[in-house]
C-alpha positions in Angstrom: 171.0 96.5 93.2 174.7 95.8 93.5 173.8 92.2 93.8 171.8 92.2 90.5 174.7 93.7 88.7 177.4 91.6 90.2 175.4 88.3 89.8 174.7 89.1 86.2 178.4 89.9 85.4 179.1 86.3 87.0 176.5 84.7 84.8 177.7 86.5 81.7 181.3 85.4 82.5 180.4 81.9 83.3 178.1 81.5 80.0 181.5 82.4 78.1 183.6 80.0 80.0 181.0 77.3 79.6 180.7 77.7 76.0 177.1 78.5 76.1 175.8 80.5 73.1 173.6 83.6 73.3 170.1 82.9 72.4 170.2 86.4 70.7 173.2 88.1 69.2 171.8 91.4 70.5 172.3 90.2 74.0 176.1 89.9 73.4 176.0 93.8 73.4 174.0 93.8 76.6 176.4 91.5 78.2 179.4 93.8 77.1 177.6 96.7 78.8 177.0 94.7 82.1 180.6 93.6 82.0 181.8 97.2 81.5 180.3 98.1 85.0 183.1 99.0 87.3 181.4 98.0 90.4 181.7 101.4 92.1 179.5 101.2 95.1 179.0 104.2 97.5 178.0 104.1 101.3 174.3 103.9 100.1 175.0 101.3 97.5 174.5 101.7 93.8 173.0 105.1 92.9 169.5 104.6 91.4 170.5 106.8 88.4 173.5 104.5 87.7 171.4 101.5 88.2 168.9 102.7 85.7 171.4 102.5 82.8 171.5 98.7 83.2 167.9 97.9 83.8 167.1 97.0 80.1 170.3 95.1 79.7 169.6 93.1 82.9 166.1 92.2 81.7 167.2 91.3 78.2 170.0 89.1 79.6 167.8 87.3 82.1 165.4 86.4 79.4 168.2 84.9 77.2 168.4 81.1 77.1 172.0 81.2 77.3 172.0 83.0 80.6 169.3 80.7 81.8 171.4 77.6 81.0 174.4 79.3 82.7 172.3 79.8 85.8 170.9 76.2 85.6 174.6 75.1 85.7 175.4 77.4 88.7 176.7 74.4 90.6 179.6 74.6 88.3 180.9 78.0 89.3 180.6 80.4 92.3 177.5 82.6 91.9 
């Protein structure tokens, strides 16, 4: 779960730095939500209840063409 959130944060940041537009303006809000995650990880990882807060955002972002383009260009940044 930690890797999903951290990886999506990297993709959202890379999308911005690479100048890639969002496919959906609504996903900008989802991106802000994921970027607001502070990365607190307990001994057992991310608590499921905390992860649940981000599931819809992660799903919407992964389906966004802008995030997919950033992922396709992953050789240009460290993912």
